[in-house]
C-alpha positions, -999 to +999 in steps of 0.1 A: +000+000+000+029+024+005+034+024-033+000+039-037+009+070-017+016+098-042+046+121-040+021+150-036+008+134-004+043+125+009+056+161+003+025+179+015+028+208+039-003+199+059-037+215+065-041+247+086-069+232+106-078+196+117-111+199+098-092+207+066-071+176+064-080+159+031-100+127+034-074+107+016-046+119+039-067+112+070-075+077+059-038+070+054-030+085+088-057+065+106-045+034+088-009+039+101+006+043+067+017+079+070+033+102+095+016+135+104+034+166+092+020+193+115-001+198+146-034+200+127-029+165+112-017+152+146-050+165+162-071+152+134-060+115+137-086+091+150-065+073+176-090+045+181-091+038+144-053+038+142-052+015+172-076-009+156-055-010+125-023-016+144-038-044+165-053-061+135-021-058+115-002-075+143-026-102+152-038-089+185-072-101+196-103-080+189-114-085+225-082-066+235-093-037+214-128-038+229-112-036+264-093-005+255-124+010+238-144+005+270-117+022+290-118+051+265-155+055+270-150+057+307-124+086+305-137+117+322-119+139+297-113+126+262-085+148+250-056+140+226-033+136+256-055+115+278-062+092+249-025+088+241-018+080+278-047+056+280-037+037+249-001+035+261-011+022+295-035-004+281-009-016+255+016-020+283-008-042+301-015-062+270+022-067+263+028-078+298+004-108+292+023-119+261+052-144+259+086-126+261+094-131+225+061-119+213+062-090+237+096-079+224+085-082+188+053-061+194+072-035+212+098-034+184+070-030+158+055-001+178+088+017+184+097+016+147+063+021+132+056+044+103+031+063+123+045+089+147+016+084+170+022+047+173+058+054+182+045+078+208+024+051+223+056+030+226+071+058+248+041+056+270+045+019+273+080+025+287+066+051+312+042+025+326+069-001+333+065+004+370+089-024+379+117-007+359+141+018+375+139+054+364+173+050+348+161+020+327+129+038+317+148+069+305+174+049+286+145+031+268+127+064+261+158+081+248+153+071+211+118+086+212+132+118+228+156+120+198+130+110+172+130+130+140+093+137+144+081+165+167+051+146+179+071+116+191+094+139+210+065+157+227+049+124+237+082+112+251+085+139+277+047+139+283+050+102+291+081+104+313+072+135+333+051+118+360+077+091+369+104+117+367+085+140+391+081+111+416+119+107+417+129+143+411+164+143+425+174+112+405+157+126+374+175+160+377+208+141+380+202+122+348+189+153+330+221+171+339+240+146+318+214+147+290+218+185+289+254+180+277+243+158+247+254+166+212+218+160+201+197+191+204+166+169+208+180+152+239+191+186+253+156+199+248+141+169+265+163+176+295+146+210+301+111+204+287+104+172+307+110+191+340+095+225+333+080+237+366+047+244+350+048+228+316+021+228+290-010+206+292+005+187+322+006+187+360+029+212+376+060+202+396+055+220+428+090+215+441+105+231+411+081+260+412+092+268+447+128+257+444+139+262+408+175+263+419+174+225+422+175+223+384+203+248+378+227+220+368+204+213+338+201+249+328+237+261+331+251+241+302+224+255+280+226+292+286+244+298+253+229+269+233+233+271+195+198+256+190+168+278+190+147+247+198+167+244+230+169+281+238+131+284+236+127+256+261+153+271+285+136+305+283+102+289+288+115+269+318+127+301+334+096+320+326+076+292+344+099+297+374+095+335+373+059+332+383+067+317+417+104+326+422+109+359+404+139+370+424+158+339+417+151+341+379+161+378+379+194+370+397+202+341+374+195+361+342+216+390+355+245+366+362+241+349+328+241+383+310+274+393+326+290+359+321+278+353+285+269+385+267+260+367+234+230+368+211+220+333+222+221+340+259+203+374+255+176+356+236+170+332+265+170+360+290+145+380+271+122+350+268+128+341+305+118+376+317+088+382+294+062+377+322+081+398+347+086+426+321+049+429+312 
């Protein structure tokens, strides 16, 4: 079926709104034969239809799909994020019931799937491995944090944020090393996963009140060459400025004197945008 996908579809820029995604493109996305190319497409995907295709393609029982569908119907809030989380959690439970070889094969198929959303589910599967250490979970999720697709990278930090918040000191220590990575996507995960307030996710109260705990993550990034990373660092500090304004002011003043560069000044401006209103 891949051969039937035209170059025009493969090279599309994507619709401006979810409702404007062409029917042919949406069918391919829901069938797991195509990646999304922008947020509008990502929001337009019918995750349950995609899940059904994935499970059928890989010989998973229809009763298993029905179990997940029932759980979906019982969700209090059916948002893109809650559905992603639910599917990842239920897939982890299904995989746990499989023989080890079959379990490994299904996980491999998920983590290398054409669909960016399916790969994101695999990141959630990792996050629900409650018998794994945080170190093992983060090592397993690292390929998703470095994925070429924006959606997979977002789901990777969404998925890992709750277990990281539960073991905050350990998570910060690991992220201090990730912040030194040559890969800008890994560096960005280091800051985005532990933002004090974050976006569409629960706040981390300890970092709202004591942002200095994460300074070891932020320091290596104060002059980062990647705008993708600089935006995240600036947003992290802007989050912190809402509950620890003096600390953010002092840090930015120090950074400005230590590193009077275009990159650092960009971060400082972004970090102080709420305080400067």
